[in-house]
C-alpha positions as a Markdown table, in Angstrom:
| # | Residue | x | y | z |
|---|---|---|---|---|
| 1 | Met | -0.7 | -5.2 | -6.9 |
| 2 | Leu | 2.1 | -4.4 | -4.5 |
| 3 | Val | 2.0 | -4.7 | -0.7 |
| 4 | Val | 4.6 | -2.9 | 1.3 |
| 5 | Asp | 5.2 | -3.4 | 5.0 |
| 6 | Asp | 8.2 | -3.8 | 7.2 |
| 7 | Glu | 6.3 | -6.2 | 9.5 |
| 8 | Gly | 6.6 | -9.6 | 8.1 |
| 9 | Met | 3.5 | -10.9 | 9.7 |
| 10 | Ile | 1.3 | -8.2 | 8.1 |
| 11 | Leu | 3.1 | -8.7 | 4.7 |
| 12 | Arg | 2.4 | -12.4 | 4.8 |
| 13 | Leu | -1.2 | -11.9 | 5.9 |
| 14 | Cys | -2.0 | -9.5 | 3.1 |
| 15 | Glu | -0.2 | -11.6 | 0.5 |
| 16 | Thr | -2.2 | -14.7 | 1.5 |
| 17 | Ala | -5.5 | -12.9 | 1.7 |
| 18 | Phe | -5.1 | -11.2 | -1.7 |
| 19 | Arg | -3.9 | -14.4 | -3.4 |
| 20 | Arg | -7.0 | -16.2 | -2.1 |
| 21 | Leu | -9.1 | -13.4 | -3.7 |
| 22 | Gly | -7.3 | -14.1 | -7.0 |
| 23 | Val | -5.1 | -11.0 | -6.9 |
| 24 | Glu | -1.6 | -11.1 | -8.3 |
| 25 | Val | 0.6 | -9.9 | -5.4 |
| 26 | Leu | 4.2 | -8.6 | -5.2 |
| 27 | Cys | 5.6 | -7.9 | -1.7 |
| 28 | Ala | 8.2 | -5.5 | -0.5 |
| 29 | Ser | 9.5 | -4.9 | 3.0 |
| 30 | Ser | 11.1 | -1.5 | 2.4 |
| 31 | Ala | 10.3 | 1.6 | 0.3 |
| 32 | Asp | 13.4 | 1.2 | -1.8 |
| 33 | Asp | 12.4 | -2.4 | -2.6 |
| 34 | Ala | 8.9 | -1.3 | -3.4 |
| 35 | Ile | 10.1 | 1.3 | -6.0 |
| 36 | Gly | 12.0 | -1.5 | -7.8 |
| 37 | Lys | 9.1 | -3.9 | -7.7 |
| 38 | Ala | 6.6 | -1.2 | -8.9 |
| 39 | Ala | 8.7 | -0.9 | -12.0 |
| 40 | Thr | 7.5 | -4.4 | -13.1 |
| 41 | Gly | 4.0 | -2.9 | -13.6 |
| 42 | Val | 1.4 | -3.0 | -10.8 |
| 43 | Asp | -2.1 | -1.5 | -10.8 |
| 44 | Trp | -2.1 | -0.4 | -7.2 |
| 45 | Val | -0.1 | -0.3 | -4.0 |
| 46 | Leu | -1.0 | -1.0 | -0.4 |
| 47 | Thr | 1.7 | 0.4 | 1.9 |
| 48 | Asp | 2.1 | 0.9 | 5.6 |
| 49 | Ile | 2.5 | 4.6 | 6.5 |
| 50 | Phe | 5.3 | 3.9 | 9.0 |
| 51 | Leu | 8.0 | 1.8 | 7.3 |
| 52 | Gly | 11.4 | 1.2 | 8.9 |
| 53 | Asp | 13.5 | 2.9 | 6.3 |
| 54 | Lys | 11.3 | 5.6 | 4.9 |
| 55 | Asp | 7.6 | 6.4 | 5.4 |
| 56 | Gly | 4.7 | 5.5 | 3.2 |
| 57 | Ile | 4.1 | 9.2 | 2.3 |
| 58 | Trp | 7.6 | 9.5 | 0.9 |
| 59 | Leu | 7.0 | 6.2 | -1.0 |
| 60 | Ala | 3.7 | 7.5 | -2.4 |
| 61 | Glu | 5.3 | 10.8 | -3.5 |
| 62 | Gln | 8.1 | 8.8 | -5.3 |
| 63 | Leu | 5.7 | 6.4 | -6.9 |
| 64 | Arg | 3.3 | 9.1 | -8.0 |
| 65 | Gly | 6.3 | 10.9 | -9.6 |
| 66 | Leu | 7.2 | 7.8 | -11.6 |
| 67 | Tyr | 3.6 | 6.5 | -12.2 |
| 68 | Pro | 1.1 | 9.4 | -12.0 |
| 69 | Gly | -2.0 | 7.2 | -12.3 |
| 70 | Leu | -1.0 | 4.6 | -9.8 |
| 71 | Glu | -3.6 | 4.0 | -7.1 |
| 72 | Ile | -2.0 | 4.0 | -3.6 |
| 73 | Val | -3.7 | 3.0 | -0.3 |
| 74 | Leu | -2.0 | 3.7 | 3.0 |
| 75 | Met | -2.5 | 1.5 | 6.0 |
| 76 | Thr | -1.8 | 2.2 | 9.6 |
| 77 | Gly | -2.5 | 0.9 | 13.1 |
| 78 | Asp | -1.5 | 4.2 | 14.7 |
| 79 | Arg | -3.1 | 7.5 | 15.0 |
| 80 | Val | -2.5 | 9.8 | 12.1 |
| 81 | Gly | -1.6 | 13.4 | 12.7 |
| 82 | Thr | -2.9 | 16.4 | 10.8 |
| 83 | Glu | 0.2 | 16.8 | 8.7 |
| 84 | Ile | 0.0 | 13.3 | 7.4 |
| 85 | Leu | -3.8 | 13.7 | 6.8 |
| 86 | Arg | -3.1 | 16.8 | 4.8 |
| 87 | Lys | -0.5 | 15.0 | 2.7 |
| 88 | Ile | -3.0 | 12.1 | 2.1 |
| 89 | Lys | -5.6 | 14.6 | 0.9 |
| 90 | Thr | -3.1 | 16.5 | -1.3 |
| 91 | Leu | -1.8 | 13.3 | -2.9 |
| 92 | Lys | -5.3 | 11.9 | -3.2 |
| 93 | Leu | -4.4 | 8.7 | -1.4 |
| 94 | Ser | -6.8 | 6.2 | 0.3 |
| 95 | Leu | -6.4 | 5.2 | 4.0 |
| 96 | Ile | -7.3 | 2.0 | 5.8 |
| 97 | Thr | -6.7 | 1.3 | 9.4 |
| 98 | Lys | -5.4 | -1.9 | 11.0 |
| 99 | Pro | -6.7 | -4.2 | 12.0 |
| 100 | Phe | -8.8 | -4.7 | 8.8 |
| 101 | Asp | -10.9 | -7.6 | 7.8 |
| 102 | Leu | -11.1 | -9.8 | 4.7 |
| 103 | Gln | -14.1 | -7.8 | 3.5 |
| 104 | Glu | -12.1 | -4.6 | 3.4 |
| 105 | Leu | -9.4 | -6.3 | 1.4 |
| 106 | Glu | -11.9 | -7.8 | -1.0 |
| 107 | Asp | -13.5 | -4.3 | -1.5 |
| 108 | Met | -10.0 | -2.9 | -2.3 |
| 109 | Ala | -9.3 | -5.7 | -4.8 |
| 110 | Arg | -12.6 | -5.0 | -6.5 |
| 111 | Lys | -12.1 | -1.2 | -6.6 |
| 112 | Phe | -8.4 | -1.1 | -7.6 |
| 113 | Gly | -7.9 | -4.3 | -9.6 |
| 114 | Arg | -6.4 | -7.7 | -9.4 |
| 115 | Ser | -2.9 | -7.1 | -10.6 |
């Protein structure tokens, strides 16, 4: 799996939690870095909606264009507007809100895979 977030603390938290669950984790701190790392072959992506360089919706659109079957989960600690919700629905993405707990991460790992 691939975790994408421009906040180092969240990135490290997710990486540590997923590794403890036995999930193979790659990390990226930008959308461009994520596209490169996704090319190595991941089952699913957990990305923040609001990245510093580009947003998670843009990243999801790019990744879906390259890897149509890739599962993508967006995460946010902010309120999400109707335009973003429409795009999430159109792209058939999942959404999780921060703060999340270990059980939610474990549920995602079980649902989407461990690599």
